[in-house]
C-alpha positions, 0 to 999 in steps of 0.5 A, spaced: 373 669 858 370 671 851 371 668 845 372 674 841 377 678 847 380 670 846 381 670 839 383 677 839 389 676 844 392 670 840 392 675 833 396 680 837 400 674 840 402 671 834 402 677 829 406 680 834 411 674 834 411 674 826 413 681 827 419 680 831 421 673 828 421 677 821 425 682 823 430 678 828 431 674 820 432 680 817 437 683 822 441 676 822 441 677 814 443 684 813 447 685 821 450 678 822 451 677 814 447 671 814 445 667 807 439 672 804 434 666 805 434 668 811 432 675 809 427 673 804 423 668 810 424 675 814 420 679 807 414 673 808 414 673 816 413 681 816 408 680 811 403 674 815 403 680 819 400 685 816 395 681 815 394 679 822 392 685 825 386 686 819 383 679 822 381 682 828 373 682 830 370 686 826 368 694 828 376 695 831 379 700 828 385 701 825 388 706 829 385 703 835 389 695 833 395 698 832 395 702 838 393 696 841 398 692 838 404 697 840 403 695 847 403 687 845 410 688 841 413 692 847 412 685 851 413 680 847 419 684 846 421 684 852 419 676 852 423 675 845 430 679 849 430 674 854 429 668 851 432 669 844 438 674 846 439 672 854 437 678 856 434 678 863 428 684 864 429 687 871 423 690 874 422 697 870 422 693 865 417 688 867 413 693 870 413 698 863 411 691 859 405 690 864 403 698 863 403 697 856 399 691 857 393 695 862 393 700 856 392 693 850 386 692 855 383 699 856 385 701 848 381 695 846 377 691 851 373 697 855 367 698 854 364 703 849 358 707 850 
Protein backbone atom coordinates (compact mmCIF):
# COMPACT_ATOMS: atom_id res chain seq x y z
CA UNK A 1 0.00 0.00 0.00
CA UNK A 2 1.17 3.49 -0.81
CA UNK A 3 2.54 5.09 2.40
CA UNK A 4 0.60 8.31 1.77
CA UNK A 5 -2.69 6.40 1.54
CA UNK A 6 -1.81 4.32 4.61
CA UNK A 7 -1.09 7.51 6.60
CA UNK A 8 -4.31 9.09 5.35
CA UNK A 9 -6.37 6.03 6.38
CA UNK A 10 -4.72 6.00 9.80
CA UNK A 11 -5.55 9.70 10.27
CA UNK A 12 -9.17 9.03 9.30
CA UNK A 13 -9.39 6.16 11.81
CA UNK A 14 -7.84 8.15 14.67
CA UNK A 15 -10.02 11.18 13.88
CA UNK A 16 -13.09 8.97 13.87
CA UNK A 17 -12.24 7.44 17.23
CA UNK A 18 -11.60 10.92 18.64
CA UNK A 19 -14.93 12.26 17.40
CA UNK A 20 -16.94 9.27 18.55
CA UNK A 21 -15.02 8.86 21.80
CA UNK A 22 -15.12 12.57 22.63
CA UNK A 23 -18.80 12.75 21.83
CA UNK A 24 -19.40 9.68 23.97
CA UNK A 25 -17.66 11.30 26.96
CA UNK A 26 -19.81 14.42 26.58
CA UNK A 27 -22.87 12.16 26.27
CA UNK A 28 -21.97 10.40 29.51
CA UNK A 29 -21.59 13.75 31.27
CA UNK A 30 -24.78 15.41 30.00
CA UNK A 31 -27.15 12.50 29.37
CA UNK A 32 -26.01 10.04 32.01
CA UNK A 33 -25.27 12.58 34.77
CA UNK A 34 -21.64 11.52 35.10
CA UNK A 35 -18.76 13.68 36.34
CA UNK A 36 -18.02 17.02 34.68
CA UNK A 37 -14.43 15.99 34.06
CA UNK A 38 -15.76 13.51 31.47
CA UNK A 39 -17.28 16.43 29.59
CA UNK A 40 -14.02 18.38 29.78
CA UNK A 41 -12.03 15.36 28.59
CA UNK A 42 -14.57 14.86 25.80
CA UNK A 43 -14.15 18.48 24.75
CA UNK A 44 -10.38 18.06 24.60
CA UNK A 45 -10.67 14.87 22.54
CA UNK A 46 -13.10 16.64 20.18
CA UNK A 47 -10.56 19.45 19.78
CA UNK A 48 -7.94 16.88 18.77
CA UNK A 49 -10.46 15.47 16.30
CA UNK A 50 -10.72 18.95 14.76
CA UNK A 51 -6.96 19.12 14.27
CA UNK A 52 -6.41 15.66 12.76
CA UNK A 53 -8.07 16.27 9.36
CA UNK A 54 -5.64 19.15 8.76
CA UNK A 55 -2.86 16.54 8.72
CA UNK A 56 -4.27 14.81 5.63
CA UNK A 57 -2.00 14.88 2.56
CA UNK A 58 -1.22 18.22 0.96
CA UNK A 59 -3.58 19.07 -1.86
CA UNK A 60 -6.60 17.34 -0.32
CA UNK A 61 -9.21 20.12 -0.06
CA UNK A 62 -11.38 20.63 3.02
CA UNK A 63 -14.64 19.53 1.41
CA UNK A 64 -13.17 16.33 0.01
CA UNK A 65 -11.50 15.39 3.31
CA UNK A 66 -14.68 15.99 5.32
CA UNK A 67 -16.90 14.23 2.80
CA UNK A 68 -14.65 11.18 2.89
CA UNK A 69 -14.41 11.37 6.66
CA UNK A 70 -18.21 11.08 6.80
CA UNK A 71 -17.96 7.58 5.34
CA UNK A 72 -15.30 6.59 7.85
CA UNK A 73 -17.51 7.96 10.64
CA UNK A 74 -20.44 5.82 9.46
CA UNK A 75 -18.37 2.63 9.56
CA UNK A 76 -16.64 3.43 12.87
CA UNK A 77 -19.97 4.34 14.48
CA UNK A 78 -21.28 0.87 13.70
CA UNK A 79 -18.16 -0.71 15.22
CA UNK A 80 -18.39 1.55 18.31
CA UNK A 81 -22.06 0.69 18.77
CA UNK A 82 -21.21 -3.00 18.61
CA UNK A 83 -18.23 -2.95 20.96
CA UNK A 84 -19.36 -0.28 23.43
CA UNK A 85 -23.17 -0.43 23.39
CA UNK A 86 -23.51 -4.10 22.47
CA UNK A 87 -25.67 -3.42 19.39
CA UNK A 88 -24.52 -5.88 16.75
CA UNK A 89 -24.78 -4.49 13.20
CA UNK A 90 -27.15 -6.39 10.95
CA UNK A 91 -26.45 -7.15 7.31
CA UNK A 92 -27.96 -3.85 6.17
CA UNK A 93 -25.71 -1.92 8.56
CA UNK A 94 -22.72 -3.83 7.20
CA UNK A 95 -23.73 -3.23 3.59
CA UNK A 96 -24.28 0.47 4.29
CA UNK A 97 -20.93 0.73 6.06
CA UNK A 98 -19.20 -0.98 3.15
CA UNK A 99 -20.86 1.37 0.65
CA UNK A 100 -19.72 4.34 2.76
CA UNK A 101 -16.14 3.05 2.75
CA UNK A 102 -16.23 2.55 -1.02
CA UNK A 103 -17.31 6.19 -1.20
CA UNK A 104 -14.30 7.16 0.92
CA UNK A 105 -11.97 5.34 -1.46
CA UNK A 106 -13.50 7.02 -4.50
CA UNK A 107 -13.54 10.51 -3.00
CA UNK A 108 -10.05 10.47 -1.55
CA UNK A 109 -7.98 8.10 -3.62
CA UNK A 110 -9.39 7.91 -7.17
CA UNK A 111 -6.94 9.16 -9.77
CA UNK A 112 -7.67 12.70 -10.85
CA UNK A 113 -6.76 14.24 -14.18
